[in-house]
N, C-alpha and C positions, 0 to 999 in steps of 0.2 A: 870425276868429282873428287874434291878434297875437302875434308872437314877437320877443323881444329877447335880447341877451346882456349879462350883467354880468361885468366883469373884476375880479378881486381879487388884489392882490399880497400873498402871505403872507410872514411874517417869520422863521419857524423851522420845525424839522422837524415839530413838532406845534403846532397853533394852531387856535383857533375864531374864526369871523368871523360876526357877526350880519348877515344880508343882508335882513332884513325891510323896512327902510326903502327899499332900492332896489327891491324887489319891489312895495311899496305905490306907489311913484312910477310904475312901469310900469302898474299897474292904474289909478291915478288918471288917467293920460294916455290911457287907452283909452276907447273909446266904450261899453264893456260896463258895465252897472250891477250885474249879478249873474252868477255863473258859478263857474268853478274855474280857479285858476292852477296850472299844472304847472311844477315847478322841477326841472331835471335837470343834474347835474354832468357835465362833459365829460372827466373824468379817472378813471383806475382806482385812484388812490391818494388820493382824497378821499371824504368821506361827506357826505350831507345829512341833517339831522335837524330835528325840531321839538322844542325843549326849552327849559329855562331857561338863559339866558346869565348864570350866576352863577359867580364866580371859583373857589370851592371845588368846585362841581360839575364844572367843567371840569377841575380837577386830578384829581378822582376818575375822570372819564371817561378821561383819559390813563392813569392807573394801571390801570384795569380793562382797557383795550384792550391795554396792554403785557403784562398778566398772561395774557390769552387768546392773544395772538399776539406773543410777544416777538421782538425782533430777533435775527438771527444764530443761528438754531436748526437750521441744516443744511437749509434749504429748497432744493429742486431749482432753483427760479427764481433763486437766488443763485449757482448754478454758472455764472458769467458766461462762463468759458472754453469752455463747451459750447454756448453760444447763438450763433446766426448773426446777422450784420448788426445788431449793437448798437453804440451810440455808445461812444467810449472813456471817456467820463465817466459811464457807466451805473452807478447806485448799486445796492448790494445791498438791495433794498427789498421782498422777498417779504412780510415782516411787514406792510408798509403795504397791500399788496393784500388780505391776509387780514383786516386790521382794517376796511378799506373794505367788504368783504363782510358783516361783522357789522352795519355801520351802514346800508348801503343807499346808493343814489346818486340818489334822487329823492324828492320829496314833492309832494303835492297839497294845496292849501288852498282851501276855498271862500271866495268874497267876496260881499258884499251891499252895495248902495248905495256901491260903489266901495271898500269897506274889507275887509281880510282878516279872516276870522272866526277869530281866534286867542284863546286864553285870556289871562288877565291876565299871566301870567309866561312865555308862550310866545314864542319867536323862531324864525325859520328860520335855521339855522346851517350854514355850510360848515365842515367839519372837515378841516383839512389834516393829512395823515398822512405826507408825504414832501417837505417843503419845505426851504427857502423856494423858492417858485415863483410864476409868474404863472398864475392859474387862471381858468377861464371857466365860467359857469353859464348855461344857457339857460332863459328864462322864457317860457312859452307860456300865453296867456289863451284860454279856451274858454267 
């Protein structure tokens, strides 16, 4: 088994980042010819998906997520004054947690002959829901 971490600096509160190339590089540098690569986000306000990295689809994804879990809807998690031991700069981000639950936080992709077995328009995408931040994704090859 081989495990590595990818770092991604996001640039806005919502953004999508194709990380397929970084994952492929890790697979290519491994001694494994065939197997499964497991990709797991290390944050509760990001999602990981396999989908098409197309600009209008990304805009639709943002609109859909905000419709299902809009910001500032009286979420209990946003009652910051009732929470213990939180940083002074803690954002009201309950909606980001809810959106992340909808997307999931991990994906598994098979590979063969050192190449990810993805469809023509598929990418592994980190979805930032509470940025901008520095994010980490763990990639494990089995």
